[in-house]
NUFI-85256 format. One line per 2 residues: number of its first residue (from 1); their letters; for each residue x negated, y, z of C-alpha. Coordinates in steps of 0.001 Angstrom, whole numbers, plus 500000, padded with zeros to 6 digits. Layout:
<gulos>
NUM	A	X Y Z  ...
</gulos>
This chain:
<gulos>
1	MA	655852 918773 492855  656257 916804 495880
3	RL	655588 913635 494370  652301 915153 493049
5	RF	651654 916746 496570  652079 912724 497864
7	TA	650205 911396 495199  647434 913725 495871
9	LV	647544 912641 499618  647456 909447 499296
11	FF	644321 909444 496530  642666 911906 499273
13	TL	643079 909395 502097  641736 906501 499730
15	VV	638676 908630 499308  637923 909317 502545
17	TA	638813 905868 503938  636416 904325 501092
19	KS	633763 906683 502050  634108 905712 506024
21	LD	634241 901883 504715  631025 902691 502607
23	YE	629250 904728 505734  630047 901767 508164
25	EE	628424 899064 505391  625208 901079 504853
27	KP	624677 900708 508989  621541 898686 508867
29	EV	621526 895455 511449  619344 895791 514529
31	VL	617500 892718 515506  616200 892645 519265
33	VH	613341 890921 519905  612080 889961 523490
35	GS	608908 889994 525144  606883 886912 527271
37	CL	608812 885006 529663  612204 886772 528990
39	GA	614860 886366 526226  617724 887862 524117
41	WN	619662 888478 527469  617345 890984 528466
43	WF	618726 893183 525788  622255 893392 527103
45	KV	622711 896866 527814  621162 897913 524822
47	QA	623075 895790 522521  626220 896417 524178
49	AL	625508 899969 523444  624637 899920 520269
51	ED	627594 897534 519285  629776 899932 520754
53	KG	628381 902822 518350  629282 900109 515433
55	YK	625957 898704 514412  625481 894656 514270
57	VT	623242 893966 516473  621298 890315 516496
59	AL	619196 889582 519770  617153 886290 519264
61	DL	615856 883772 521926  612099 882830 520394
63	LG	611374 879305 520712  611353 877867 524059
65	MG	612746 881043 525678  616113 881865 527047
67	RD	618646 879371 525765  616254 877916 523676
69	RT	615218 874373 525336  611910 873733 523355
71	PV	609273 872532 525604  607059 875357 525877
73	DQ	603713 873500 526282  604485 872122 522510
75	IT	604690 875314 521025  601353 875659 519507
77	SV	601091 878678 517192  602896 882357 516296
79	AM	604538 880513 513640  606383 877877 515468
81	FA	607202 880635 518229  608670 883247 516041
83	KP	610379 880504 513782  614114 881364 515275
85	LT	613132 885174 514314  611934 884401 510638
87	DY	614626 881795 509709  617137 884227 510771
89	LA	615284 886987 508558  615388 884714 505532
91	SV	618994 884102 505916  620332 887483 506003
93	PN	621353 889269 502798  619901 893045 503900
95	KV	617387 894649 505215  616968 895149 509153
97	IL	615675 897168 511785  613084 895034 514025
99	VG	612560 895916 517588  609655 893996 519567
101	HS	609180 894576 523252  606070 894046 524665
103	LG	604670 890813 523608  607529 890743 521217
105	GV	605575 892853 519034  603215 889893 517738
107	SI	606249 888213 516928  607769 891198 514872
109	SF	604228 891870 513450  604441 888108 512112
111	AM	607771 888365 510584  606839 891905 508779
113	EL	603781 890008 506959  605991 886956 506248
115	LP	609016 888497 505050  608511 892402 504576
117	QK	611408 892183 501973  613504 891826 504686
119	VS	612291 894675 506792  613261 898164 506559
121	KA	611129 899685 509429  609856 898263 513061
123	VF	610009 900017 516503  607590 898641 518405
125	VT	608773 899192 522207  605966 899587 524866
127	AC	604377 896550 522874  601576 894617 521335
129	MP	600749 895931 517805  597928 894158 516923
131	RN	595650 895174 513953  594594 892595 511061
133	NQ	592744 889337 512394  593661 890547 516315
135	SA	595938 888538 518845  597856 890382 521806
137	LD	594980 889572 523886  592527 891447 521759
139	TF	594848 894445 522006  594785 894492 526004
141	PP	592079 896454 527933  589360 893894 528833
143	DL	590238 893390 532701  594236 893507 532328
145	FP	594904 889562 531835  592082 888519 533893
147	GL	593100 890714 536650  596872 889374 536314
149	VS	595326 885889 536495  593226 886258 539823
151	SG	595768 888216 541263  597965 885598 541069
153	VV	600911 887379 538920  600183 885321 535875
155	II	599800 881526 536292  597915 879467 533599
157	NF	599255 876221 532692  597468 873322 531150
159	GN	599907 871098 529921  597987 868625 528206
161	GP	595966 868216 531074  593458 870084 533607
163	NS	590411 869761 530583  592275 870849 527981
165	LP	593161 874339 526405  596183 876233 528158
167	TS	598984 875791 526618  601434 878111 528673
169	FS	601611 880673 531281  604105 881661 533986
171	VS	604621 884709 535827  605158 885046 540101
173	SS	608061 887271 541400  605354 889868 542139
175	IA	605570 890595 538511  608385 893064 539238
177	EI	605808 895224 540953  604193 895899 537655
179	IN	606883 895903 535221  609941 896934 537159
181	NE	609020 899868 539089  612138 901768 538182
183	SP	614545 899351 537394  617660 898812 539419
185	KE	617487 896198 541921  620476 894228 540626
187	LV	618609 894126 537329  615321 892988 538855
189	DL	617423 890309 540923  618929 889269 537643
191	EL	615496 889157 535593  613453 887405 538494
193	SL	616363 884454 538312  615973 884301 534652
195	LG	612153 884392 533951  610685 881046 532001
197	SN	607390 880321 530997  605686 881639 527563
199	PY	603605 879229 525371  600032 880582 525458
201	AP	599486 880683 521433  601299 883639 520744
203	LV	598784 885847 523200  595444 884503 521797
205	EP	596279 883583 518066  594710 886221 515570
207	LI	597333 887345 512745  596907 887748 509201
209	LT	598080 891151 508674  597583 893044 504953
211	KE	598513 896555 503995  600672 895457 501075
213	KY	602902 893418 503137  602693 894051 506975
215	GS	601440 898071 506103  604143 898448 503770
217	IR	606853 898837 506327  607585 901846 508523
219	RF	606486 901472 512081  607732 903395 515172
221	YI	606586 903503 518620  607841 903791 521972
223	VA	605634 904865 525173  607651 904243 528461
225	GK	606122 906959 530740  606007 905418 533558
227	DH	604882 901757 532299  602399 899983 534500
229	LF	601714 897139 533521  600567 898834 529462
231	FP	599698 902041 530980  600322 904747 528579
233	DI	597021 906083 528728  594680 903178 529134
235	YQ	596708 900936 526855  599488 902855 524433
237	KP	597337 905412 523520  594159 903871 522134
239	LI	596367 901376 520512  598112 903972 518918
241	EA	595363 905531 517464  593542 902492 516360
243	SG	596595 900868 514927  596991 903168 511436
245	PV	599830 905040 510251  602473 904757 513335
247	EQ	605135 907213 511877  606293 908508 514838
249	VF	605801 907787 518793  608734 908752 520924
251	YV	608398 909078 524817  610788 907570 527546
253	KG	610126 909757 530434  610106 907737 533654
255	GD	610799 904340 531979  609320 901379 533198
257	HC	607844 898048 531090  611151 896986 530910
259	VF	612671 900165 530059  615857 898535 528652
261	FS	616353 898313 532428  615047 901469 533544
263	KP	616368 903997 530715  618847 902165 528749
265	KE	620620 904911 527355  617543 906908 526477
267	LT	616282 903590 524915  619533 903289 523090
269	EL	619496 906581 521649  616039 906157 520240
271	LI	617208 902926 518169  620244 904451 516713
273	PE	619485 903918 512984  620354 907285 511885
275	LL	617825 908936 514008  615137 906762 512628
277	VN	616723 907567 508966  616738 911202 509426
279	IR	613305 911517 510392  611614 912801 507149
281	RA	608468 911372 506382  607022 914860 505756
283	DP	606796 914974 509433  604788 912087 510303
285	YV	603037 911535 513925  606218 913815 515768
287	VV	606997 913385 519291  610284 913652 520097
289	TY	612802 913670 522972  614820 910629 523637
291	DG	617937 912016 522208  615854 912860 518841
293	RK	615358 916446 519073  611873 917758 518003
295	AP	609742 918751 520991  609269 922028 520937
297	GA	605877 922710 519132  605761 919416 517297
299	KS	604384 919302 513845  603135 917289 511252
301	VQ	599608 916472 512552  597024 913799 512858
303	TK	597801 911366 515692  595142 912665 517687
305	AI	596982 915909 518284  600598 914720 518786
307	VR	602372 917290 520863  605151 916709 523495
309	NG	606733 919874 524839  603752 921861 523463
311	TN	601082 919845 525003  598831 917631 523255
313	IF	600502 914146 524362  596966 912390 524619
315	TF	596000 915127 526954  599607 914670 529034
317	LS	598657 910693 528930  594830 911752 530550
319	EM	596532 913307 533090  598536 910513 533852
321	ET	595551 908512 534196  593790 910434 536955
323	RQ	597183 910404 538708  597086 906846 538453
325	QS	593761 906181 539457  594721 908200 542468
327	IR	598134 905984 543022  595443 903070 543489
329	KQ	593411 904828 546238  596853 905723 548183
331	DG	599194 902849 547768  599870 900791 550731
333	PV	599330 897172 550905  602172 895686 548637
335	KA	601063 897946 545348  597506 897469 546619
337	VQ	597658 894117 545162  599209 895256 541702
339	HS	596474 898059 541202  593278 896873 543183
341	KL	593543 892928 542327  595201 893740 538991
343	FG	591853 894840 537585  589689 892065 538714
345	TK	586592 890307 537183  587295 886712 536862
347	HP	588084 885663 533432  590480 882856 533046
349	RT	590129 879665 531270  590268 880011 527607
</gulos>
């Protein structure tokens, strides 16, 4: 009898262990893609937190960015810029979750179209999300990029001479007033010390995105409530409305554009794959809190009726716009540059 009990115990232990191993093996890999002028380094807090929870995480430097030494003025297409990402996806055996921040939305969109069989879902974090035949610049409010240039926040570089087309762009330290308004100072200082130039082509090249490839992949969007570059109401609201079937919209209260610095814990909780896996397809367009609980009153509705805490989220964002307009009138000299000069009328050379 004792031997029988021992055998049963061993069998039970082996079964439990096998199930645990299967669970570990089933965890999808998360691939993190940075935005303009940044690099894989900007994900270090989120990457470490996800790895602590047992996930395989890969943060990539796009061509010419971070540790990649390719001269940015020689990068002339989205395909070149995103090659480290597409090469990596081509090499992995299983589907991954793609996460793109800011201009990284262009790179992950390109990869989704090129290698849809390697992507289980895509998460756009305060990101560009172009439609077919759109460039990143096409998704911007018309005066956003010209305003950044005319105010000196963005510097256009002409690597082939002053009479040629732009080849890259850089940002001045004043960018921190716009993208790091809620980030800790030590992380802002780190960011400013590591910022590089970005190829110009990924900003202006239209993408070909088909329903059969790009459109077959589940898409999610993360809004940061205090994003002062891609204002939620001015940029992200119309972007989400126009983009087609975004399956869920998530909201990080108090996050700035670099939400991986301002709200890394909240962002990490949203990126945990179980959260995205366990949200049912029967509940599209549901806004949840950062920890994955459905917001009170949330239900299956069309995008224009997304609710947050029982309130239409776009009504909420419209109220934010009113407050943002008020900020522009009340801010002191430093932030007056951020807001009033940001929306200038002079267009950069293209």
